[in-house]
C-alpha positions as CSV (number, residue, x, y, z in Angstrom):
1,M,0.0,0.0,0.0
2,S,1.2,3.5,-0.7
3,S,-0.3,7.0,-0.6
4,Q,-1.1,6.6,-4.3
5,E,-2.8,3.2,-3.9
6,L,-6.3,3.9,-2.8
7,G,-8.6,1.2,-1.6
8,T,-10.4,0.0,1.6
9,V,-8.6,0.1,4.9
10,V,-10.1,-1.6,8.0
11,V,-9.4,0.1,11.3
12,S,-10.4,-1.6,14.6
13,G,-11.0,0.4,17.7
14,A,-12.1,3.3,15.5
15,S,-14.5,5.0,17.8
16,S,-11.9,7.0,19.8
17,G,-8.2,7.8,20.2
18,F,-5.7,6.5,17.7
19,G,-8.3,4.6,15.8
20,R,-10.6,7.6,15.3
21,C,-7.9,9.9,14.2
22,T,-6.4,7.3,11.9
23,T,-9.8,6.7,10.3
24,L,-10.3,10.4,9.6
25,R,-6.8,10.9,8.2
26,L,-7.2,7.9,5.8
27,A,-10.6,9.1,4.7
28,E,-9.1,12.5,3.9
29,Q,-6.6,10.8,1.7
30,G,-9.4,9.2,-0.3
31,H,-9.5,5.7,1.2
32,T,-12.7,3.9,2.0
33,V,-12.4,3.1,5.7
34,L,-14.3,0.3,7.5
35,A,-14.4,1.6,11.0
36,V,-14.8,-1.3,13.5
37,A,-15.9,-0.5,17.1
38,R,-18.5,-1.6,19.7
39,R,-20.2,1.8,20.1
40,A,-22.7,2.5,17.3
41,D,-23.3,6.1,18.4
42,R,-19.6,6.9,18.3
43,L,-19.3,5.4,14.8
44,A,-22.3,7.3,13.6
45,E,-20.6,10.6,14.7
46,L,-17.4,9.5,13.0
47,V,-19.3,8.8,9.7
48,E,-20.9,12.2,9.9
49,Q,-17.7,14.0,10.6
50,S,-15.8,12.3,7.7
51,G,-18.4,13.2,5.1
52,A,-18.5,12.0,1.5
53,G,-19.3,8.4,2.5
54,Q,-15.6,7.5,3.0
55,V,-16.2,5.9,6.4
56,L,-18.4,2.9,6.8
57,P,-19.5,1.7,10.3
58,A,-18.9,-1.9,11.3
59,V,-20.4,-2.3,14.7
60,A,-18.9,-5.3,16.4
61,D,-16.8,-6.3,19.4
62,V,-13.5,-7.7,18.0
63,R,-13.7,-10.4,20.7
64,D,-16.7,-11.9,18.9
65,L,-15.5,-13.5,15.7
66,E,-18.9,-14.2,14.3
67,A,-20.2,-10.7,14.9
68,L,-17.1,-9.2,13.5
69,Q,-17.4,-11.3,10.3
70,N,-21.0,-10.3,9.9
71,A,-20.2,-6.6,10.3
72,L,-17.4,-6.8,7.7
73,D,-19.4,-8.9,5.3
74,K,-22.1,-6.2,5.3
75,H,-19.8,-3.8,3.6
76,L,-16.8,-5.6,2.0
77,P,-18.7,-6.9,-1.1
78,H,-19.5,-3.3,-2.0
79,C,-16.1,-1.8,-1.2
80,P,-12.9,-1.3,-3.2
81,P,-10.3,-4.0,-2.7
82,V,-8.8,-4.1,0.8
83,V,-5.3,-2.6,0.9
84,G,-4.8,-2.2,4.6
85,L,-5.7,-3.3,8.1
86,V,-4.9,-1.2,11.2
87,N,-5.2,-3.5,14.3
88,N,-5.8,-0.7,16.9
89,A,-8.4,-2.2,19.2
90,G,-7.0,-2.7,22.7
91,L,-7.3,-1.6,26.3
92,S,-5.7,-1.8,29.7
93,R,-7.8,-2.5,32.8
94,G,-6.5,-1.9,36.3
95,F,-3.1,-0.6,37.4
96,G,-1.4,-2.4,40.2
97,P,0.7,-5.5,41.1
98,M,-0.5,-8.9,39.9
99,H,-1.3,-10.1,43.4
100,S,-4.0,-7.4,43.7
101,A,-5.4,-7.5,40.2
102,K,-8.7,-8.8,39.0
103,V,-8.8,-12.0,36.9
104,D,-11.7,-10.5,34.9
105,D,-9.5,-7.5,33.9
106,W,-6.8,-9.9,32.7
107,R,-9.3,-11.9,30.7
108,Q,-10.7,-8.7,29.0
109,M,-7.2,-7.5,28.1
110,V,-6.2,-10.9,26.7
111,D,-9.4,-11.4,24.8
112,T,-9.3,-7.9,23.2
113,N,-5.6,-7.2,22.8
114,V,-4.7,-10.7,21.6
115,G,-7.9,-12.5,20.6
116,G,-9.4,-9.4,18.9
117,L,-6.2,-8.8,16.8
118,L,-6.1,-12.4,15.8
119,H,-9.8,-12.3,14.7
120,T,-9.4,-9.2,12.5
121,T,-6.2,-10.6,11.0
122,A,-7.7,-14.1,10.3
123,L,-10.7,-12.5,8.5
124,L,-8.7,-10.0,6.3
125,L,-5.3,-11.5,5.8
126,P,-6.5,-14.0,3.1
127,R,-7.8,-11.1,1.1
128,L,-4.5,-9.3,1.2
129,I,-2.5,-12.5,0.3
130,A,-4.9,-13.2,-2.6
131,S,-4.3,-9.7,-4.0
132,G,-0.6,-9.9,-3.6
133,R,-0.4,-6.6,-1.8
134,G,-1.5,-4.7,1.3
135,H,-0.2,-3.6,4.7
136,I,-1.1,-4.6,8.2
137,V,-0.2,-2.1,11.0
138,N,-0.4,-3.5,14.5
139,I,-0.6,-1.0,17.4
140,G,1.7,-2.3,20.2
141,S,3.1,-0.3,23.1
142,I,6.4,0.6,24.7
143,A,5.1,-1.5,27.6
144,A,6.1,-4.5,25.6
145,S,9.8,-3.6,26.0
146,Y,10.0,-1.5,29.2
147,P,8.4,-3.0,32.3
148,Y,6.8,-0.8,34.9
149,T,4.9,-1.6,38.1
150,G,1.3,-2.3,37.3
151,G,1.9,-3.1,33.6
152,N,2.1,-6.9,34.0
153,V,-0.7,-8.5,31.9
154,Y,-1.3,-5.5,29.6
155,A,2.5,-5.4,28.8
156,A,2.5,-9.1,28.1
157,T,-0.4,-8.7,25.6
158,K,1.5,-6.0,23.8
159,A,4.7,-8.2,23.8
160,F,2.5,-10.7,22.0
161,V,1.6,-8.1,19.4
162,H,5.3,-7.2,18.8
163,Q,6.4,-10.8,18.5
164,L,3.4,-11.7,16.3
165,S,4.2,-8.8,14.0
166,L,7.8,-10.1,13.4
167,S,6.5,-13.7,12.9
168,M,4.0,-12.5,10.4
169,R,6.8,-10.8,8.5
170,T,8.5,-14.1,8.2
171,D,5.3,-16.0,7.2
172,L,4.4,-13.4,4.6
173,E,7.7,-13.3,2.8
174,G,7.1,-13.3,-0.9
175,T,3.4,-12.5,-0.7
176,G,3.7,-8.7,-1.2
177,V,1.9,-8.1,2.2
178,R,3.8,-5.9,4.6
179,V,3.6,-5.8,8.4
180,S,4.5,-3.0,10.7
181,C,4.2,-2.5,14.5
182,I,3.9,0.9,16.1
183,A,4.7,1.2,19.9
184,P,3.4,4.4,21.4
185,G,4.4,5.7,24.8
186,M,2.2,7.9,27.0
187,A,-0.6,9.5,24.9
188,R,-3.6,11.5,26.0
189,T,-6.6,9.6,24.8
190,E,-9.4,7.8,26.6
191,F,-6.9,5.0,27.4
192,A,-6.2,6.1,30.9
193,L,-9.9,6.7,31.6
194,V,-10.6,3.0,30.7
195,R,-7.7,1.8,32.7
196,Y,-9.0,3.7,35.8
197,E,-12.6,2.6,35.3
198,G,-13.9,6.0,34.5
199,D,-12.1,7.9,37.3
200,Q,-11.5,11.2,35.4
201,D,-9.4,12.9,38.1
202,R,-7.1,9.9,38.4
203,A,-6.7,9.7,34.6
204,D,-6.0,13.5,34.3
205,H,-3.4,13.3,37.1
206,L,-1.4,10.8,35.1
207,Y,-0.4,13.7,32.7
208,D,0.6,16.3,35.4
209,G,3.7,18.0,34.3
210,V,4.0,16.0,31.1
211,S,3.4,16.8,27.5
212,P,2.0,13.5,26.2
213,L,1.7,12.3,22.7
214,S,-1.6,12.9,20.9
215,A,-3.8,10.7,18.8
216,E,-2.7,12.7,15.8
217,D,1.0,11.8,16.5
218,I,0.2,8.1,16.3
219,A,-2.1,8.5,13.3
220,A,0.7,10.3,11.5
221,A,3.0,7.4,12.2
222,V,0.5,4.9,10.9
223,L,0.0,6.9,7.7
224,W,3.7,7.2,7.2
225,C,4.2,3.4,7.4
226,L,1.4,2.9,5.0
227,S,2.7,5.4,2.5
228,R,6.2,3.9,2.1
229,P,6.9,2.5,-1.4
230,P,6.2,-1.2,-1.9
231,H,9.8,-2.4,-1.4
232,V,10.0,-0.8,2.0
233,N,8.7,-2.4,5.2
234,V,8.9,-0.5,8.5
235,N,9.2,-3.2,11.1
236,L,8.8,-1.2,14.3
237,I,8.4,2.4,15.4
238,E,8.8,3.4,19.1
239,I,7.3,6.8,19.8
240,M,7.5,8.4,23.3
241,P,7.0,11.9,24.6
242,T,10.2,13.8,25.2
243,D,9.2,13.9,28.9
244,Q,9.1,10.1,29.0
245,P,12.5,8.4,28.5
246,F,11.4,4.8,29.3
247,G,8.2,3.1,30.5
248,L,6.4,5.3,33.0
249,G,9.6,6.9,34.3
250,L,8.6,10.5,33.6
251,T,10.5,13.7,33.8
252,R,8.1,16.0,35.7
253,R,8.4,19.7,35.0
254,H,8.0,21.9,38.0
255,A,7.3,25.6,38.1
């Protein structure tokens, strides 16, 4: 896929944050975007904001393979060929040591961050291979490489994403399909709000004295990967705020 190769791009987790911004940027470039998310109202707003019919809503939870397939099948027969997949859907629940964590939080992270990515990939990869082209961009995290207290299972799911991305590169050699992984550091999205179960004050406090990344920063990296010429594969991009050297070890600015 390149900036000149227009087609359909599927973006999971499209209703907010990185996914929403990436969807809008791809639509601006002229791509048809299948926006996958659980929240129908958010997708409706996204479709309205994009205009020109470039964004199509696929309401589904990526953890539910059958529902996901049905949502994609509703649109794919009427869309241009699929040229890209952005595996963005993911979340972190809870923030503490493993011995005080909730098993249900672990299950939700594994089912979404690992299972959901596998579901979207399983449904769309055969199309890309058959066309002999295309690009999969998986959204990982610096947590996969730099441990921090409370990261545990979330970090492990993102380590899976990183390793799977490299393994896919090996499996797809000679098919024309490229695979990239983008590992963001601290970014101001709804991510922290989900992690802290809707506690806005606690989520806001995380960014005190820090200039975090924005959703636009990560969307720009996704589009840069996708726009490289066909002979170029970007394996991994790590992106951190200047105030965040590693993990959650932050350089706090004080007045």
